[in-house]
C-alpha positions, 0 to 999 in steps of 0.5 A: 524893430529888433523884436517885432524881426524875432516874430516874422524872420523865422517863417522868412527863414523856412521859406530861406532854407527851400530856397537855398535848398533848390539853388544847391541842386538837393531840391529840384523843381519835381521834388519842390512840385511834389512838396507844393501839391502835398501843401496844397492839395492836402495838407493844407485843405486838411487845416482849413477843414478842420479849423473850419468845421470847429469854429464858431459860426455864430461868434467869428463870422461877423460883417465890421471883419469881413467887411473891411477886409474884403473890400480892401480886396475888391480895391486892391483887385481894383487898382491893380486892374486899372494900372496895368491897363491904364499905367502900363498899357497891358491887354485886359487879360493881363491887367485882370491877371495882374489884379488878381495879385492885389486882390489875392494876398497870401492869407494861408503861408504867410498870414496865419503863421505870423499873426501866430507868431505876433499875438498868439494862437487865440488870434488865429480864429479871425484869421479862418474866419477871413480864409473860410471866405478867401479862396472862394471870393477870390477865386469868384472875382478874379474867374467870373471878371476874366471869362467877361473879358476874354467873352467878348460880349459874347453868350453868357449863358455859360458864365456860371458853369465855369464860374463855379467848375473852375472854383469846386476844382480846387482843393482848398474850397473843397476843404473850406467846404467839408468844412462848413458842411460838417459844421453847420451839420453838427457830426463829430467825427471819430478821434482815430480820424481827427487824431489822423488829420491832425497829423496832416495839420501840423505839417502843412504851413512848415512844408508849404513854406519850405516849398513856398521858397523853392517856387520862388527860386525857380519865378526869378523878376526878370522885366517889367519890375514897374509892373511888379512894383506896382502891384507889390504897393498895391498889395503891401501898402494900398489894401491893408490902408483900406482895410485899417480905415474901414474897420475903423469906421466899422467899429472893427475890435482890435483882435479882428483888426489886426488878424484883417490888416496883418492878412491884408497886409501879406504879399500876393500868394502862390494862387496869384501865379496858379490863377496867370498861368489859368488863363496863360497872363500876366505869368513873369508879373505873377510870379515877380510879385510874389518873389518880391511882396514876399523878401518885402513883406518881411519890412513892410510885416514889422511896419503893421504890427508897430502900427497896429493897438 
C-alpha cells in the first residue's frame, strides 16, 4: 500500500499546493482562473494536439479498448441521471448535469499522470487513444441529452447545429481535431514549431494540477451530500467496474485494460462543473463531486492499481 501511495500521492500533493496557496491567499480566484485558462485553453490542447498528431492510429485506436471504456462511461451517465431523477427527485436538467459527472472522468489531470507514474510513459498510448475521443464523445452525449430535455418536445430541427456549435467552442476539442487532421494528412511540422509547442506541453499537467487545487478550494461541499456521495460512487466504482468487465469480455490486452480502468476510475473532471455551469444546473453538486471524488480517488486509485494485472 505504501508503494502504491508513493505513485499516487505526488499528483495530489501538487493539487494540495494549489489548495494551500489559495487558502493562504497567496493565489486569488483571479489567479486560479487565469492559470486554468492557460492550462485548459492553451497548454492542454497543445498536449493533445502533439500526442494525437503523432499517435499510431492503426495500432492504438482499437475497438475493445474504446468499446470497453465508452460503454462504461455511458453506464455511468445513465445510472447517474436515473439515480438523480428517481432517488433524489431532481429536475431533468439537474439529472442530466449529474449524469454528466458519471460520464466525464478526469482523464487528463488525474488519469494521465497516475498512469504514467504507475506504468511508465510508454503506457500512455492507450490513454491518448481514449482521450482523443473523450471530450467530443462526452460533450456530444451531454449536450444532446440536455438540449432534448430542455426542448420538452419542441421543434428539434436546430439540435445538430446547437450541439456542434457548443462542442467546437471548446479549445480541447479543437486541439484534438487539429491533431487528427495533421496525423491523417501526414504533415511534418517544422522542428522550431514542435520545440515551441513542447515547451508549453511540459507546463500543461503541473499548471493544471496546481490550478485544480485552487478550483477545489473555491467549491467546497455545501449540502446535497447524499447526491454527491452517490455520484462519487458511480464515478470511482461503477464506471471502472463496467470497464473491467467489458475489457475481460472483449479480450482487451493488459496494457489497454490498465489504461481504460485507471482512466475510468478517476474522479469527475472539472468539465463536469463547466457543463453544469453552462446550463446553470446542479452546479453545487457537480463542483462538490469533483472535490470529494478527487480526494477519495487517492485511495480508490491505489485499490484499482493493486487489482489490475
